[in-house]
N, C-alpha and C positions, 0 to 999 in steps of 0.2 A: 473488631476493635483493633486499633494500632497499638502495639506495645513498643515502648521506647527501650532500646538496648537489644542485645542479641538474646533470643529465646529459642525455644525448641520448635523447629519446623520439620515435619517428617521428611525423611529421605526416601528415595525409591527403594522398594524391595523388588525381588525378582522371583519368577516362577519358571519352571522348566516345561517344555513341550517337545513332543516328538516332531521331527521335521519330515514332511512328505513332499519330496521334490516334484515339481511339475515336469522336470526333464528326465528322460530315460538315460541310462548309462552311455549309450552310443552317441548322445548329443553333448557330452561333456568330456573335457580332458581328464586325464588321470588325477591331476592336481585338484581340479574343480570337484571331481567326484569324491575324493578323499576328504576335502575340506568341508563338504556339505553333508556329510553323513553324521548321524547321531542327533541327540537332542540339542535344543538351543534355549537360551534364557531370554525371556521377555520382561520388560518392566511392569511393575504394578504401581499405578499412580495412587497415592494416598488420598482419601477424601479430605477436602479443605473447606467445605461449605460453612462450617461453624467455628473455624479456628481463629484465634487471635493471630495477628500478623506481626511477627517480631522483626522490626527494622531498627537499625542504629539511629540514635537521636540526630546525629549530624546528617545522615543520609535522608531521614524524614524531613528535616528542615530544608535541605537543598531541594527535595522533591516538591515541597510546598511552594518554595520560591519559583521553581520552574513552572509549576501549574499557574501561578500568578502571571508569569510572562506569557503563557499561552492565552490566558483570558484577555490580557491587555492587547495582544496582537489581534486576536479575534475581534475585539471591540473596535479597534482602530480601523482595520481593513474591511471589516464587515459593513462599515458605513461609507466606503469609498464609492465614487461614481464609476470607477474603473472595474472591469470584470474580474476582480481578483479571486472570487470564490471558485470559478471554473478553472482558472489558471492554476491555482494552488491544488485543487483536486487532481488535476492531471499530473502535476509535479509530484505529489505524494504517491500516486499510483505508479508512475514511472520509477521512482526511487525504490518503492517496495518490490517492484518486479526486478530491478537491477540487483537487489540482494540475492535473488535467485538466478543471477547471471542472465537475465532476460533484458537485453539492452536494445535501444533503438533511438534514433535521432528524433528531434521534435518535428521535423518535416514529415518523416514517415508516419509518425503517430497521427499528425493532423490529416494526412492524406487517407489514412485508414478510417478515420472518423467520417470522412466524406464518402467512403465506399470506393475509393480509388486505388486501394492497395489491400491485398489479402494474403501476402506472403511475409516471411520473416517473423520477427518477434513483435512487431507493432500491433498486430491483431490481438495478441495475448495481453499486451499492455492496455489496450482499449477495453478489453473485457475486465481488466482489473479496475478501470475507472467505473465500470458498471457495478462491480462488486462493492466498491467504496460507496457509490450512490445508494445501493441497496442497504448497506450497513447503516448509513445515516438515516434513511427512511425508517429503519427498524429499531432505532436506538432506544425508543421508549418501550419496546416490547422485545427485549433481547433474550429470546428463548431458543430451545433446540431447533424448532422449525425455522426461526429467523436465521440462525447460523447456517442451516442447510440451504436456505434461499440465497444467502450471500455467496456460498460456495457454488451454487448453480449459476448465479450471474457471472461468476468468474469462468466457468468451464463448459457451460451448456452448448456453446458453439464449437469449441475445440475438442472436447471429450465428453459428450453427453452421457456416455455409459458410466462415467465416474460420479455422476451427480444424482441427487434425489434421496440421499440418505447417507448414513455413516458407512465406513468401509466394512467389508465382510471377508477380509483376508489380512494376514500378517504383513506389515510393512517394516522397513528398516532404513537406517540412514548410514551411508558409507559402506565400506566393504565391497562385496561383489554383487552383481545382479542375480546371482544364482541362488543364494540362500542367505539367511540372516547370520550365519556363522561368521564371526570376525567383523561384524558391523560395528561402527562407532556407537550407535545407539539403536536399541530395538524397543519401540514403543509397546504399550500394552497389547495383549492379544485382543483380537477384534470382538470377542464375546464380552469383554469388559468395557468396551467403548460406550455403549448407551448409558450405563450407570455412571461412569466417570464423567460423561458430558452433563448428565442430570445434576450431579454434584457441582460441577463447574458453573452451570447456569444459576444454581442457588447462590453460589459465592458471588457471581457477577451482580446478582440482584440486591446485594447488601448496600446500606447507606452509611455504615459506621467506619468506613475506611477512606482516607484521603484519596482524591481522584487519581493522581498519577501513580501512587503506590498501588492502588486497586487495579488499574489498567495493566501495569507492568506484571503484577503477580498473576492476574487472570491470563495474560498473554503467555507467560511461561508455562502455566499449567496446560493451556490449550496445546502449545507446541509439544509438551511432554505426552499428552494423550494422542496427538496426531490422528484425529478422527477420520480423515479422508485419505483416499489412495494417492491423491496429488493435490497441490494447491493449498497445503496447510499454512505455509508461511504467509502467503498473501492474504488468505482469509483471516489468519490470526492478527495481522497488522490492521486489517479493516475493522476487526472487533475493537482494537484499541481506539480507533477514531469514533466508533459507535459509543464506547464507554465514556470518552471525553465529552461527547455531545450529550449523553444521558445525564452526566453530572453537571452539565452547564458550564464546564470548564471552557468549552467552545460552544457557539450557537449559530454562527453564520458561515465560517470558513473552515477548511481543512488545513490545519497547520502541518507542514510536511515533516512529521516526526521521523518517517522512514528515511529521509535524507540524512538525518543525524545518525541513525543506526547504520546506514550504508557507509558513512564517513569513518566509522570504527566497527566494521562488520566482524572482525575477529573478536573484539571485545564483547560484542553482542552475543556471538556464539559461545564464548567462554562463560558469559553470564548465565546463559541457559543451562550449561553444564553445572555451574555452581548451584543453581536453583535445585537441580535434581539431587544434589548432595546435601540439601537442607539449608543453604545460605541464600537469603533473599536480598541482601544488600547489593550484590553486583548487578542483578537485573533491574532493581530500582534505580541504581546509579546510572546504568546504561540508558534508561529511558529519560532520566533527568538531564543527562548530558545531551541526549538526542533532541530533547525539547528545546534546550537552550540554543543548540546549533540550528535547529529548524527556524527559530525566531530570528536569529542573526541573518541566516541566508535568505529567509523569506523576506526580510526587510530589504536586503540587497536586491532581490528580484523585484520587489515592489518599487524601489527607487529607480531601477533600470527602466521599468515599464512607464513610470511617471515621466521620466526624462524623455523617453521615446515619444510618448504622447505629446509632450511639449514641442518637440522637434516637428512632429507631424502638424501640430497646430500652426506653427510658423510656415510650414510648406503649404498649408491650405488657406492662408490669408487671401482674401478676395472672394472666397466662396461664402454663400449665405450660411448662417449658423444652423439652419434647418435643412441644409442641402443633403441630397442623397449620398454624395461622396463623403461627407463628414460622418454620416451614420454608418457607412460601410467601413470607414477607417476605425471606428470604435469596435465594430464587429471583428475586424482583423486582429485586434489585440486578444480577443478571446479565441478566435479561430484563424490562425495565421496562414492557412491555405484555404482559399475560397473558390467556389464555382458559382455560376449564375443561379442554379437551383436553390442553393442554401441561402443566398442573399434574398432572393425573391420570397422564399418561405419565411425567413426570420424577420425580414424588414417590411414585407408586403409591397415591394417595389415591382413595377412592370419590367418586362424583359428589356425594352429600350432604355428605361431609366437605369436599370442595373448596369448595362454595358456603358452608358454614359458615365456612370460613377466610376467604373473600372478604368475607363480612359482617363478621367480626370486624376485619379490616384496614381496611375502609371506616369502621366505627364509630370507629376509633382514628386516622383521618387518614393512614394509610400508603398506601392505595390509594383510587382513586375510580372509579366506573363511567365508562368512556370512551364508551359509547353506551347507548341505551335499547332495543335490539333484544331480542326474546324469544329469538331464536336467535343463535348466534355472538357472544355478548356478550364485551366486552373490559373489562379493568380496567387502569388506568394508575398508575404511580408517578411523579407529577409531579416530585417533588424529584430523583429519579434522572435523569429526562429533562433537567431543568435543569442538573444537574452535567455531563452529557455535552455538552449544547449549549454550556455555558460553556467547556469544554475546547476544543471546535471553534472557538469565537470567539477564544480566545487564540492558537490556531495560525494562524488566518486573519488576525490582526492583523499587517499587514506591518511588518517592521523598517524603521527609517530608515537609509538607506545614505548 
């Protein structure tokens, strides 16, 4: 139940553990050795499954309004003939990754999706797309196994040894990589994680909390528990999308809420800290503002793509409405780097028909050859790449606080 006004939300408590370093004395400097000796304090996440949710009346009203914006955006663009669903999914995944300082341009991401690139951050961002897809597929059965599956979709190629279950070691945020001593935040001891996640899953399964408030609080609790060795932030933001889908706040598209969090990433982190001190308003406000930003910038991206499509239509005057070139042009909005294999598989074209379509689109300035190889040739839609990079730049442009 949502409570109007500030009420009691439990703060974190802490418990002390002995630290057993994985490093021997000869592998550490004197300063590191001295700093990592002795016990350390780990957080204890309070159970929240049955708690009332105390949020200020104005904050709750703003969150309800923002949820309405998300629903209207979803309804409007879910009906579009343009491939907004896949574009927005990729944009949300890229923004969520960028919060973790995993950045990559739209071209590199598109090339990775084709299997043409396997270095840099782009492969990690593509895995985040897969995690988001898994989250949406599991939105009606959001339990511990589903959350573990989302995490596996994120990391199974990059770090499979970290997937398949909750962490079995202590983790910490900030400080040194040697020990949790001096860390900015030390999440709960790993032996507490299964019970804490069970409690969180029960909280997530409730229907008596407004959708955006529910998602924001669940996300903050998830980040506090930090149930995995790596990938917690990206998994936690995928859970937000799953909860918005479960509540039917959205039903067809992924509104890029992470772009709004990225726009004020310091405020987002401060809100997580405030949550751990028992104040829910900042994290709800952070997601409210992020949702509104996502709708604004999502509309700007949609407008850019619609205008681009109109320019391409002008460039394609004279071609039949059912021509292969027109079909490839629509595909290029969704996948702005293309090769023959993808076009043939997605559109069912023959190899000669595919290359004729590429030639027609190059002649009309819609595509250009991205390389000069005889095999594994690529074609790129520069204008679409620019639209996606412009969206990412707007999200990354930090707000003035």
